[in-house]
C-alpha positions in Angstrom: 71.5 -123.4 3.9 71.5 -123.6 0.1 74.5 -124.7 -1.9 77.0 -122.0 -2.6 79.0 -123.7 -5.4 77.6 -121.2 -7.9 78.8 -118.2 -5.8 82.2 -119.6 -5.3 82.6 -120.5 -8.9 81.8 -116.9 -9.8 84.5 -115.9 -7.3 87.1 -118.1 -9.1 86.2 -116.7 -12.5 86.4 -113.1 -11.4 90.0 -112.6 -12.5 89.1 -113.5 -16.1 86.0 -111.3 -16.0 87.9 -108.3 -14.7 90.6 -108.7 -17.3 88.0 -108.9 -20.0 86.4 -105.7 -18.6 89.8 -103.9 -18.6 90.3 -104.7 -22.3 86.7 -103.6 -23.1 87.4 -100.4 -21.1 90.4 -99.7 -23.3 88.1 -100.0 -26.3 86.0 -97.3 -24.8 82.2 -97.5 -24.8 82.4 -93.8 -24.3 80.6 -92.2 -27.2 77.0 -92.0 -28.5 75.4 -90.1 -31.3 76.7 -88.5 -34.4 78.5 -85.2 -35.3 78.1 -82.9 -38.3 81.2 -81.1 -39.5 82.3 -79.7 -42.9 84.8 -81.5 -45.1 88.2 -79.9 -45.7 90.2 -79.6 -48.9 93.4 -79.6 -46.8 92.5 -82.9 -45.2 91.7 -84.5 -48.5 95.1 -83.4 -49.9 96.9 -84.9 -46.9 95.0 -88.1 -47.2 95.7 -88.4 -50.9 99.4 -87.9 -50.3 99.5 -90.7 -47.8 97.3 -93.0 -49.9 99.9 -92.8 -52.6 102.3 -94.7 -50.3 99.8 -97.6 -49.4 97.5 -100.0 -51.0 95.5 -100.7 -47.8 92.0 -99.3 -47.7 91.5 -96.3 -45.3 89.4 -96.7 -42.2 87.0 -93.9 -41.2 84.8 -92.7 -38.3 83.9 -89.8 -36.1 85.6 -88.3 -33.1 85.1 -86.0 -30.1 87.9 -84.8 -27.8 88.6 -83.0 -24.6 91.8 -81.6 -23.4 93.7 -81.3 -20.1 96.7 -79.1 -20.4 98.8 -80.7 -23.2 96.9 -84.0 -23.0 94.3 -84.7 -25.6 91.8 -87.5 -25.1 90.0 -88.6 -28.3 86.9 -90.7 -28.3 86.7 -92.3 -31.8 83.7 -94.2 -33.2 83.5 -96.3 -36.3 80.5 -97.8 -38.0 81.8 -101.2 -39.2 80.2 -104.5 -38.4 78.2 -102.7 -35.7 78.9 -99.5 -33.8 82.1 -99.4 -31.8 83.7 -96.7 -29.6 87.3 -96.5 -28.5 89.7 -94.0 -26.7 93.1 -92.8 -27.9 95.2 -90.4 -25.9 97.9 -88.1 -27.3 100.1 -85.4 -26.0 99.8 -82.2 -27.9 103.4 -82.7 -29.2 102.2 -86.0 -30.9 99.5 -84.2 -32.9 100.9 -82.5 -35.9 99.0 -79.3 -36.9 97.3 -78.8 -33.5 98.4 -76.0 -31.1 97.5 -74.9 -27.6 96.2 -71.6 -29.1 93.8 -73.6 -31.4 92.5 -75.7 -28.5 91.8 -72.5 -26.4 90.1 -70.6 -29.3 86.4 -69.7 -29.3 85.8 -71.9 -32.4 88.4 -73.0 -35.0 88.3 -75.4 -37.9 91.1 -77.9 -37.6 93.1 -80.4 -39.7 95.7 -82.4 -37.8 97.2 -85.8 -37.6 98.6 -88.4 -35.3 101.3 -90.7 -36.7 101.6 -94.3 -35.4 103.7 -97.0 -37.0 100.5 -98.9 -37.9 99.1 -95.9 -39.7 98.3 -92.2 -39.7 95.2 -90.8 -38.1 93.9 -87.8 -40.0 91.5 -85.6 -38.0 89.3 -82.8 -39.4 86.6 -80.9 -37.6 86.7 -78.0 -35.1 87.7 -77.2 -31.6 85.9 -74.8 -29.3 87.2 -73.9 -25.8 89.2 -77.1 -25.4 86.6 -79.5 -26.8 86.3 -80.7 -30.4 84.4 -82.9 -32.8 84.7 -84.1 -36.4 85.7 -87.0 -38.6 88.8 -89.1 -38.6 90.5 -91.3 -41.2 93.2 -93.9 -40.5 95.4 -94.5 -43.5 97.3 -97.8 -42.7 101.0 -98.0 -43.2 102.0 -100.5 -45.9 105.5 -100.8 -44.4 104.0 -101.8 -41.1 101.8 -104.4 -42.8 104.8 -105.8 -44.6 106.9 -105.9 -41.5 104.2 -107.7 -39.6 103.8 -110.2 -42.4 107.5 -110.9 -42.2 107.0 -111.7 -38.5 104.3 -114.1 -39.2 101.2 -111.9 -38.8 99.5 -112.3 -42.2 96.2 -110.9 -43.4 95.7 -108.2 -40.8 92.1 -107.0 -41.0 90.8 -103.4 -40.8 90.0 -104.1 -37.1 93.5 -105.4 -36.5 95.1 -102.3 -38.0 92.7 -100.0 -36.2 93.6 -101.4 -32.8 97.3 -101.6 -33.7 97.3 -97.9 -34.4 95.0 -97.2 -31.4 97.4 -99.0 -29.0 100.6 -97.8 -30.7 101.6 -101.4 -31.4 104.9 -101.4 -33.2 107.5 -103.9 -34.5 110.1 -102.7 -32.0 107.8 -104.0 -29.2 107.5 -107.4 -31.0 111.3 -107.7 -31.3 111.7 -106.6 -27.6 109.2 -109.3 -26.4 111.0 -111.8 -28.6 114.3 -111.0 -26.9 112.6 -111.6 -23.5 111.5 -115.1 -24.7 108.0 -114.3 -26.0 108.5 -115.2 -29.6 105.4 -117.3 -30.3 102.6 -114.8 -29.6 99.4 -114.3 -31.5 98.4 -111.0 -32.9 95.8 -110.6 -30.0 98.6 -111.3 -27.5 101.0 -108.7 -28.9 98.1 -106.2 -29.1 97.4 -106.8 -25.4 101.1 -106.4 -24.6 100.9 -103.0 -26.3 97.7 -102.0 -24.5 99.1 -102.9 -21.1 102.7 -101.7 -21.9 104.3 -105.1 -21.3 107.9 -105.1 -22.5 111.3 -106.7 -21.6 111.9 -104.0 -18.9 108.6 -104.9 -17.2 109.4 -108.6 -17.5 112.7 -108.0 -15.8 111.0 -106.1 -12.9 108.8 -109.2 -12.4 111.8 -111.4 -12.2 113.5 -109.0 -9.8 110.6 -109.8 -7.4 111.9 -113.3 -7.2 109.6 -114.9 -9.8 110.8 -116.6 -12.9 109.6 -116.1 -16.4 105.8 -115.8 -16.4 103.2 -116.4 -19.2 102.2 -113.2 -20.9 98.7 -113.5 -19.4 100.2 -113.4 -15.9 102.4 -110.4 -16.7 99.3 -108.5 -18.0 97.5 -109.3 -14.7 100.5 -108.0 -12.7 100.4 -104.7 -14.7 96.6 -104.5 -14.6 96.3 -105.0 -10.8 99.4 -102.9 -10.1 101.3 -105.5 -8.2 104.1 -103.4 -6.7 107.3 -104.6 -4.9 106.0 -103.0 -1.7 102.8 -105.0 -1.9 104.7 -108.3 -2.5 107.2 -107.6 0.3 104.4 -106.7 2.8 102.9 -110.2 2.4 106.3 -111.9 2.6 107.0 -109.9 5.8 103.6 -111.1 7.1 104.8 -114.7 7.1 104.0 -115.8 3.6 107.5 -116.2 2.2 106.4 -118.8 -0.4 103.3 -116.9 -1.6 102.7 -117.3 -5.3 102.0 -114.7 -8.0 98.6 -116.2 -8.5 97.8 -115.6 -4.8 99.2 -112.1 -4.8 97.2 -111.1 -7.8 94.0 -112.5 -6.1 94.8 -110.5 -2.9 95.5 -107.3 -4.8 92.4 -107.7 -7.0 90.2 -107.8 -3.9 92.2 -105.2 -1.9 93.2 -107.6 0.8 96.1 -106.4 3.1 98.2 -108.1 5.8 96.5 -105.7 8.3 93.0 -107.1 7.3 94.3 -110.7 7.6 95.8 -110.0 11.1 92.5 -108.6 12.3 90.8 -111.9 11.3 93.5 -113.9 13.0 93.1 -111.9 16.2 89.5 -113.1 16.3 90.6 -116.7 16.8 91.5 -117.8 13.3 95.3 -118.2 13.4 95.6 -120.2 10.1 94.2 -118.5 7.0 95.4 -119.1 3.4 95.7 -116.2 1.0 92.8 -117.6 -1.1 90.6 -117.9 2.0 91.5 -114.3 3.0 90.4 -113.1 -0.5 87.1 -115.0 -0.2 86.4 -113.5 3.3 87.1 -110.0 1.9 84.8 -110.6 -1.1 82.0 -111.5 1.2 82.7 -108.6 3.6 83.6 -110.9 6.5 85.6 -108.6 8.8 86.4 -108.2 12.5 83.2 -106.4 13.3 81.1 -109.0 11.6 82.8 -111.8 13.4 82.2 -110.1 16.7 78.5 -109.7 15.9 78.3 -113.4 15.1 79.9 -114.3 18.4 77.6 -112.0 20.2 74.7 -114.0 18.9 76.1 -117.2 20.5 78.1 -118.6 17.6 81.4 -119.0 19.5 82.7 -122.1 17.6 81.9 -120.8 14.1 84.3 -121.7 11.3 85.5 -119.5 8.5 83.2 -121.3 6.0 80.2 -120.8 8.3 81.0 -117.1 8.5 80.9 -116.9 4.7 77.6 -118.8 4.7 76.1 -116.5 7.4 77.1 -113.4 5.4 75.8 -114.7 2.0 72.4 -115.6 3.5 72.3 -112.4 5.5 71.5 -114.3 8.7 73.4 -111.7 10.8 73.6 -108.1 9.6 
């Protein structure tokens, strides 16, 4: 059988890959094409008023939106250093100048805004039966830029400010993380904390599970893979009292449950590590597969051999 180091190396790197995919998913990849709408004198006036309070250059692009009750999901695109698409979600109450009646109208020109600490999104265009399209402008908040500079985040780029506003990054979160011991973070790290809603309360919840202070990267993975107290306790009850966070994240990422592990054990494999259980699940080695292997005369097969047999499709 051919060497499987490449396949297993890919398995080991899958956590980093999935985390990368999650951040990219936040950035969207949801839009394509362009939209034509008319400009608005009201939007210009609003923009000029805000511009008087800031020296930072405005950032512009296009948007489409769909609504679900009082939730408005906006897909925003910007043509800057290549075409990029992102998603930003508001409640209707967060959008000044937009009403439920406007959203439900046959076709209505709109001018509304969404205020974030990093800057104000100005939207202009139209809505028709709950869906809209138009142009957006982000006017960065000079007070936010100054406050970030005072905290060691100098020379924020347009891209930095755009994603800060998109994720609703604010200085309160930075101070909150600092109070929890995370006081030497890069801008990208605090941005990820905002994206995944990592704050001191969530850090305390992790510690309540019996784990000490974790690197921010681990806290993000716990949030991303929805590592709940019930999941943690189910593995401890299954006999893994000393199971690590790294192992738990790996198990959750691959949807491995104690029930699955017990099924494998019942087929003659009493000692299985959490890592091995995740590897078996990734290669679809389950109770039925093991029984088919044994029915073909492989009664003394090892777990490693089961994985090899599945990879090479020796037994279907």
